[in-house]
C-alpha positions in Angstrom: -17.5 -14.5 -0.3 -20.6 -13.4 1.7 -18.7 -13.2 5.0 -15.1 -12.2 4.4 -13.9 -12.3 8.0 -10.3 -12.8 6.9 -10.2 -9.2 5.6 -10.2 -8.0 9.2 -7.2 -10.1 10.0 -5.5 -8.8 6.8 -6.0 -5.2 8.0 -4.8 -5.9 11.5 -1.6 -7.6 10.3 -0.7 -4.7 8.0 -1.2 -2.2 10.8 0.6 -4.2 13.4 3.5 -5.0 11.1 4.0 -1.4 10.0 3.9 0.1 13.5 6.2 -2.6 14.9 8.9 -2.2 12.2 11.0 0.4 14.0 11.8 -2.2 16.7 13.7 -4.2 14.1 16.5 -1.6 14.3 15.9 0.3 17.5 18.4 0.3 20.3 17.2 -0.4 23.8 18.2 1.4 26.9 18.1 -0.9 30.0 16.8 0.6 33.2 19.4 0.3 36.1 18.4 -2.0 38.9 19.5 0.3 41.7 17.1 3.0 42.8 20.0 5.3 43.6 20.8 5.4 39.9 17.3 6.5 38.9 18.2 10.2 38.5 21.2 9.5 36.3 19.1 7.0 34.2 16.4 9.6 33.5 19.0 12.2 32.5 20.8 9.8 30.2 17.5 8.8 28.6 16.6 12.5 27.9 20.0 13.1 26.4 19.7 10.0 24.1 16.2 11.1 22.9 17.5 14.5 22.1 20.5 13.1 20.3 18.2 10.9 18.2 16.4 13.9 16.7 19.3 14.5 14.3 17.3 16.4 11.7 14.3 18.6 12.0 13.5 18.5 8.3 12.7 21.1 5.8 9.7 22.3 3.7 9.8 22.2 0.0 7.1 23.8 -2.2 6.4 22.5 -5.7 3.7 22.7 -8.4 3.0 24.0 -11.8 0.7 26.3 -13.8 -0.9 24.7 -16.8 -3.3 25.8 -19.4 -5.2 23.4 -21.8 -6.6 24.4 -25.1 -9.0 21.6 -26.2 -11.1 20.9 -29.2 -13.6 18.0 -29.5 -15.5 16.8 -32.5 -18.6 15.6 -30.6 -20.3 15.7 -27.2 -18.6 13.4 -24.7 -18.5 12.2 -21.1 -15.9 14.4 -19.3 -15.0 15.8 -15.9 -13.0 18.7 -14.5 -14.8 21.2 -16.7 -14.1 19.1 -19.8 -10.3 18.7 -19.4 -10.7 15.1 -18.1 -11.9 12.9 -21.0 -13.7 9.6 -20.8 -15.6 8.6 -23.9 -17.8 9.9 -26.7 -21.6 9.8 -26.1 -23.7 7.5 -28.2 -25.7 9.1 -31.1 -28.9 10.9 -30.3 -31.1 10.9 -33.4 -34.0 13.3 -34.0 -37.0 12.7 -36.3 -34.9 13.9 -39.2 -32.1 11.4 -38.5 -29.6 14.1 -37.3 -27.2 13.1 -34.6 -27.6 15.8 -31.9 -24.4 14.8 -30.2 -22.3 15.5 -33.3 -21.2 19.0 -32.2 -17.7 20.6 -32.0 -16.5 22.0 -28.7 -13.6 24.4 -28.0 -12.3 25.4 -24.5 -9.3 26.9 -22.7 -8.9 26.1 -19.0 -6.2 26.4 -16.4 -8.0 24.7 -13.4 -5.6 21.7 -13.4 -2.8 23.9 -12.1 -1.3 22.4 -8.9 0.5 23.4 -5.8 2.0 21.1 -3.1 4.3 20.9 -0.1 6.7 18.3 1.0 8.2 18.2 4.5 11.3 16.0 4.1 14.5 15.2 6.0 13.0 14.7 9.5 14.6 11.8 11.3 14.0 10.4 14.8 16.5 7.6 15.5 16.2 5.1 12.7 12.8 6.4 11.6 12.7 8.9 8.7 9.4 10.9 8.5 8.1 12.9 5.6 4.7 14.4 4.8 3.0 15.6 1.6 0.1 18.0 1.1 -1.1 18.8 -2.4 -4.1 20.4 -4.1 -5.4 21.7 -7.4 -8.5 23.7 -8.5 -10.6 20.9 -10.0 -13.9 21.8 -8.3 -16.6 24.2 -9.2 -16.4 24.2 -13.0 -19.0 22.4 -15.1 -19.0 22.4 -18.9 -16.2 25.1 -18.9 -18.1 27.6 -16.7 -18.0 28.3 -13.0 -15.5 29.3 -10.4 -12.5 27.0 -9.9 -12.2 25.8 -6.3 -9.3 24.1 -4.5 -9.6 20.4 -3.8 -7.4 18.0 -1.9 -5.2 15.6 -3.8 -2.7 14.2 -1.4 -2.4 14.5 2.4 -0.3 11.7 4.1 2.5 11.0 6.5 5.2 8.5 5.5 7.6 6.5 7.8 10.7 4.9 6.4 13.1 2.5 8.0 16.1 1.9 5.9 19.0 -0.6 5.6 17.3 -3.2 8.0 19.1 -6.6 8.4 17.3 -9.6 6.8 19.7 -12.1 8.4 22.7 -12.3 10.7 25.0 -12.3 7.8 26.3 -8.7 7.3 26.8 -9.3 3.6 23.2 -10.4 3.0 20.8 -8.1 1.2 19.1 -5.5 3.3 15.5 -4.4 3.6 13.8 -1.0 3.4 10.3 -0.6 4.9 7.9 2.3 4.5 4.5 2.9 6.0 2.2 5.5 4.5 -0.9 6.8 6.4 -3.3 9.3 4.7 -4.6 10.1 1.3 -2.5 9.1 -1.7 -2.7 7.4 -5.0 -4.4 4.0 -4.9 -1.7 1.4 -4.9 -3.2 -0.1 -8.1 -2.4 3.3 -9.8 1.1 2.1 -10.9 3.1 3.9 -13.5 2.0 7.0 -15.4 1.1 6.5 -19.1 2.9 8.8 -21.5 0.3 11.4 -22.2 0.0 15.2 -21.8 -3.7 15.1 -21.2 -5.2 15.7 -17.8 -6.6 12.2 -17.7 -3.7 9.8 -17.1 -4.9 7.3 -19.7 -8.3 7.0 -18.0 -10.7 5.0 -18.3 -8.0 2.5 -19.4 -5.7 3.3 -16.5 -6.6 3.5 -12.8 -7.1 7.0 -11.5 -7.9 7.1 -7.8 -6.6 8.9 -4.7 -8.0 7.6 -1.4 -7.3 7.5 2.4 -5.2 4.4 3.1 -2.7 2.5 5.3 0.0 1.2 3.0 3.2 -0.8 3.7 6.0 -1.3 1.1 8.8 -3.7 2.0 11.7 -3.7 -0.4 13.4 -7.0 0.2 16.9 -6.8 -1.2 17.7 -5.3 -4.5 15.0 -6.9 -6.7 11.7 -7.5 -4.9 9.1 -5.3 -3.2 6.0 -6.5 -1.3 3.1 -4.1 -1.0 0.0 -4.5 1.2 -2.6 -1.9 1.9 -6.1 -1.2 3.2 -8.0 1.6 1.4 -11.1 3.7 2.3 -13.2 5.5 -0.3 -13.7 9.2 -0.3 -13.7 11.0 -3.6 -13.6 7.9 -5.8 -16.5 5.7 -4.8 -18.9 2.9 -5.9 -22.4 3.6 -7.1 -25.4 2.1 -5.4 -29.1 2.6 -4.7 -28.4 6.2 -3.5 -26.0 7.2 -6.2 -22.2 7.5 -5.9 -21.2 7.4 -2.3 -18.6 6.0 0.2 -21.4 4.8 2.5 -21.6 1.4 0.8 -18.1 0.6 1.9 -18.5 2.3 5.3 -21.6 0.4 6.2 -19.9 -2.8 5.0 -17.2 -2.2 7.6 -14.5 -3.6 5.3 -11.9 -1.4 3.6 -10.5 -2.4 0.2 -7.5 -4.8 0.6 -4.6 -4.7 -1.8 -1.6 -7.1 -2.1 1.1 -7.0 -4.8 4.6 -8.2 -5.6 7.1 -6.1 -7.6 10.3 -7.4 -9.2 12.8 -5.3 -11.2 16.2 -5.9 -12.7 18.3 -4.5 -15.7 15.6 -1.9 -16.6 12.7 -4.4 -16.5 9.9 -4.2 -14.0 7.0 -6.6 -13.4 4.2 -5.9 -10.9 1.4 -8.4 -10.2 -1.3 -7.9 -7.6 -5.0 -7.8 -6.8 -7.5 -5.5 -5.1 -10.4 -6.9 -3.0 -13.6 -4.9 -2.6 -16.4 -5.7 -0.2 -19.4 -3.4 0.0 -23.0 -3.4 1.3 -25.2 -1.5 -1.1 -28.1 -1.6 1.5 -28.3 -2.3 5.2 -32.1 -1.9 5.5 -35.1 -2.6 3.1 -38.7 -3.5 3.2 -39.5 -7.2 3.4 -42.5 -9.0 1.8 -44.8 -7.7 4.6 -43.8 -4.1 4.0 -41.7 -3.9 7.3 -38.4 -2.1 7.3 -35.8 -4.7 8.3 -32.0 -5.2 8.3 -30.8 -7.0 5.3 -27.7 -9.2 4.5 -26.8 -7.5 1.2 -23.1 -7.7 0.3 -21.0 -7.7 -2.8 -17.4 -9.0 -2.7 -15.1 -9.0 -5.7 -11.4 -9.3 -6.7 -9.7 -7.2 -9.5 -6.3 -8.6 -10.5 -3.8 -6.9 -12.7 -0.3 -7.1 -14.2 2.0 -4.2 -15.0 5.2 -4.3 -17.2 7.8 -1.7 -17.7 11.1 -1.3 -19.5 13.3 1.8 -19.2 16.7 2.5 -20.9 18.1 6.0 -20.9 15.3 8.2 -22.5 13.2 5.2 -23.6 10.2 4.3 -21.5 7.8 1.5 -22.4 4.9 0.5 -20.2 1.9 -1.9 -20.4 -0.8 -2.8 -18.0 -3.9 -5.1 -18.0 -6.8 -5.4 -15.5 -9.7 -7.8 -15.1 -12.2 -5.5 -13.5 -15.0 -6.8 -11.3 -17.2 -4.0 -9.9 -14.1 -1.7 -10.0 -15.8 1.5 -11.0 -14.2 3.3 -8.0 -10.8 3.1 -9.8 -12.2 5.1 -12.8 -12.0 2.1 -15.2 -15.2 1.0 -16.9 -17.0 -1.4 -14.6 -20.0 -1.8 -12.2 -22.5 -4.3 -10.8 -26.2 -5.1 -10.9 -28.9 -6.1 -8.4 -30.4 -9.4 -9.3 -32.5 -11.7 -7.1 -34.7 -10.2 -4.4 -35.8 -12.3 -1.4 -38.9 -12.2 0.8 -36.8 -11.0 3.7 -35.8 -7.9 1.8 -32.3 -9.0 0.9 -30.9 -9.0 -2.6 -28.0 -10.6 -4.6 -25.5 -8.6 -6.6 -23.4 -9.6 -9.6 -20.3 -7.8 -10.9 -20.0 -6.5 -14.4 -16.7 -7.8 -15.8 -14.4 -5.8 -18.0 -11.1 -6.5 -19.6 -8.9 -3.3 -19.8 -5.4 -2.9 -21.2 -3.1 -0.1 -22.2 0.3 0.5 -23.7 2.4 3.6 -23.7 5.8 4.6 -25.3 8.0 7.6 -24.6 11.3 8.6 -26.1 13.5 11.7 -26.0 14.4 14.2 -23.3 14.2 17.8 -24.6 12.0 16.9 -27.6 9.8 14.0 -26.6 7.6 11.7 -28.6 4.7 9.9 -26.9 2.2 7.3 -27.9 -0.7 5.8 -25.9 -3.0 2.9 -26.9 -5.9 1.7 -24.8 -8.6 -0.9 -25.2 -11.5 -1.9 -22.9 -14.2 -4.6 -23.5 -17.4 -5.2 -21.6 -17.5 -8.9 -20.8 -21.0 -8.7 -19.2 -21.8 -11.0 -16.2 -20.5 -14.4 -15.6 -24.0 -15.9 -14.8 -27.1 -15.4 -16.8 -29.4 -12.6 -15.4 -32.5 -10.8 -16.5 -31.8 -7.8 -18.8 -34.3 -5.9 -16.6 -31.9 -6.1 -13.6 -31.0 -2.8 -11.9 -27.6 -1.4 -13.1 -25.1 0.4 -10.8 -22.3 2.3 -12.4 -21.3 1.6 -16.0 -23.4 4.5 -17.1 -23.6 3.1 -20.6 -24.5 -0.6 -20.2 -24.9 -0.9 -23.9 -21.3 0.0 -24.4 -19.5 -3.1 -25.9 -16.0 -1.9 -26.6 -13.8 1.2 -26.2 -10.4 2.1 -27.8 -8.0 5.0 -27.9 -5.1 6.1 -30.0 -3.2 9.1 -28.6 0.1 10.4 -30.1 1.8 13.5 -28.7 4.9 15.7 -29.1 6.4 17.6 -26.2 9.1 20.3 -26.2 10.8 20.9 -22.8 12.7 24.1 -22.4 13.9 24.3 -18.8 10.9 24.6 -16.6 8.6 25.5 -19.5 6.8 22.8 -21.4 4.8 23.0 -24.7 2.9 20.0 -25.9 0.5 19.0 -28.7 -1.6 15.9 -28.6 -4.2 14.2 -30.8 -6.6 11.7 -29.3 -8.9 9.4 -31.3 -11.4 7.6 -28.9 -13.8 5.1 -30.5 -16.7 3.5 -28.6 -18.8 0.6 -29.9 -22.4 0.8 -28.7 -25.4 -1.5 -29.3 -29.1 -1.3 -28.9 -30.1 0.1 -25.5 -33.1 -2.1 -25.2 -31.9 -5.4 -26.5 -29.3 -6.8 -24.0 -28.8 -10.6 -23.8 -28.8 -12.6 -20.6 -25.2 -11.7 -19.8 -26.2 -8.0 -20.2 -24.2 -7.6 -23.5 -25.4 -5.5 -26.4 -25.4 -7.7 -29.5 -27.7 -5.9 -31.9 -27.3 -2.7 -33.9 -23.6 -2.5 -33.0 -22.1 0.8 -34.3 -19.0 2.8 -33.7 -18.9 6.4 -32.4 -15.7 8.4 -32.7 -14.4 11.6 -31.1 -11.4 13.5 -32.3 -9.7 15.5 -29.6 -6.9 18.0 -30.4 -5.1 19.5 -27.4 -2.3 21.9 -26.7 -0.8 22.6 -23.3 1.5 25.3 -21.9 3.0 24.4 -18.6 5.5 26.0 -16.2 6.8 23.9 -13.3 8.3 25.4 -10.1 
């Protein structure tokens, strides 16, 4: 997939379809043929436009204040000052055989507190318009120290067209169409695993908020079609110049997403795929040492399946991904640079990962939760040199990762108190002995972190 021209057509169709949807239900006003009726026509049109603005909408503020008390049994890879957990670090042995990463950590932080604003209820004709603006304080704190700074989470406008006819038969199922423009959760971020931790099941579950154009078409009572184009901002791929959105921008192709959702009698199934096409470099030195334009490009597809069952206070969810260079979604993945050509260009190969999770939640006032996650590094499809250049997958010698996470939550009105235990186990191999599929097969050993966490949260 070196020249994915069809992606441009995919993007154009989504945009065109979304913006043309209002005409499915719009009423037309025919201009009179006689010039003498021009003034009355203009006046009637003004009155009709005014009448169509039937609701100016209202602003609703929301958010919560949350404090996390966290204790870890060893040094780990984390974010958001340590509140967002990924995985335990491999052992670091000194000359005496002591593991320097085996060290307890204790912290108390409130930087994940959140504030947001919804503008809802605005209607213009058959078009319902709403907006969302949300932020938290997740910037500026490293290793539990610093000054918490506000960061953007959501900023989007949504257009809804409801109860649209799908056929001339009035008794036939109706359609609801929505078009979202702006920053929101990645459409592959489906469902929320039942955890109280700041990380929503990551790195087993997608965690990504990005600028996008997204269309959701609910076709009748059971099926929904989703299509989107996504641009990277905060969650990006890694490349020759580190983590950056430039690899997608200079590739001139947004991520493309397509999915189908079906639900009935409490059951939900969602199947889809996300296409990524990036250019890690646009210039390089050729064999003569001249800086030239290069044809580098990496194009991959990450499919997934999501299952859900809900009955009263029981919620059961499961999801599985087949990641191909999907590190921008926060699941373990990446790619490598392989063959270099005399003209300065290079080939790239995705690192494949299989990632799955399962979560269970029961109860209302007193809730029990359980999360299980598993991820396995499948290496590369083709044989490559172990000396190839890695991008993302900060720990290429990681073979497997698993997590067990039970929690108990007590809800008292707007106040919530939760206690959670998380066991995360990582299987590492020898850093220097990777096979030709870039898999660690020697000196395999497990590293375990025990995380105990308590939260106090007030929602408003």
